Every structure is written in C-alpha cells, then in structure tokens.
N, C-alpha and C positions, 0 to 999 in steps of 0.2 A: 504494499499499500504506499503510495507516494504521499509525502507530506506537502503541505501548501508551499513551503519554500522550494522543494524540489520541482513542483509544477511551475512556479514562477521562473526559476532559473532555466528550466527546459524551454519554456516559451520564449524567453529572452535569447537563448542560444539559437533556437530555431529561426527566429527572425533575423538575427545578425548573420548567421552562417549562410542562410539563403541569399541574403543581399550581397554578401562577399562573393559567393560562388557564381551568382548570376552576373555580377560585374566582371569577373574574370573571364567568363565565357564570352561576353560581349567584346572585351578587349582583344581576345584571341581571334575573333572573327567567325566563330562558330554560331552562325545565326539560326541554323536549322535544328538546334538542340534545345529542348526544354528540360530544365533541371528543377526539381522541387525537393524540399526537405519535408518528409511526411511525418516524421516523429523524432523526438530527441528524448532519450531516457538517461537520467542522471543517477549515479549511485548515491547511497545514503551519506557517504562522507564527501561528496562532491569532487572526487578525484578523477572520475572517468565519466564521459558522456558518450553514449552510443547514438550515432547520428544515422538515420535511415534515409537514403536517397531514392528518388524515383526519377528515372530518365526516359525521355521520349525523343527519338525512337529507341525502342528497347534493344535494338542490335548494338547500339553504342554504349550500353550500360556498363559492361565489364571494363571497357577502355576508360570511360569516365571515372569509374570507381578507382581504378589503378592510379589515374592522374591525380584525383583528389586525395587519395591516401598518401601519395608522395609529398604533397604540399600541405599536409595537415598541420605541420609546425607553423608555417606561415599563416595559415588560416586561423590557428589558435592565437597567434600574435595580433592579427588584425581584430579578432573578437575582443581581445584584452584591451586594445586601444579604444574600441567602441564602447565597451562596457566597464571602463575603468572606475566609474562612479557608482556602479551597481554591484560589481563582483570584486572580491579581494583577489581571488585566484581563479583562473579559468581552468576548467577540468581538461584532462587529456581527451582529445577527440578521436574516436574510433568510428570509421565509416563502414556502413553495410548497405547492401542493395535491398530495396523494398520491392519485391516482385509480386505484390498482391494484385496489382492491376493485370499482370500477365496471367495469373492464376484465375481471376475472374473471367478474363477473355477466353481462356481454354474451356472453362465450364460452359460459357454461353455457346461456344462453337460446338461443343459436344452435344448440347441440348438441341441445337438447330440442325445438326448434321445427321448422317446416317447411323452413327454409333450411339444414338440416344437410347439409353437403357430403359427409359420409360415407355417407349413405343413398341417394345418387343413383347 
C-alpha cells in the first residue's frame, strides 16, 4: 500500500520525466515516436523508482528503452534540477516497458479473428 507521500513523489517524477524525455526526442528529430510514462512506482525508502514507458510505434520500444536506460543518470540529474525545491534526493530511476496496450490489442485481435475461442 502506497503512502500519500509516495503517491505525490510518483506523480511529480512521472510529470518531470515525461517532459524531459519528450524534449529529448524532439531535439533528436524523432518526430514519429510517441513516448509516455504510464506509471512510476517509488519504494518505501524513496531510493528507487520504477518507471514504466509506453512507446508508439511498439516496434521501436526495445530500442527506445535501451537508449533511455543508458541516459538514466542524466535524466535523474535533470529531474533533480527541476524538483530541487520539492525533493531532497531523487531516487535511482529504473526503466521498464509497459506492454499493456500490446496485450489488449492481441486480445482484441483474437476476439475479432478466426481463433476466437468463444465462437467454437
């Protein structure tokens, strides 16, 4: 169960990380990529934050995850600069892929397609 403080820190991190990563994508010239932060989960001691990324198109997701993981230190530093009045210490950022949209799409395709188990 998350405390109120954990929820507030998670929302703050989610907003700041999304802004930073979207600005980086724009600067690199990758205009066909949509990146969003779907969830941030902070540990009880605020030392680690799990950041879940959603990438469209999904074919680029593994590549984007690798690139973001490589620059996690710089992203953490930028978050520290933005949130210096709200956080004493920015947690370590660990990035994961959020593939829930792909999972939902597969379910919808199977329900619409020939392999629908309900129609047999």
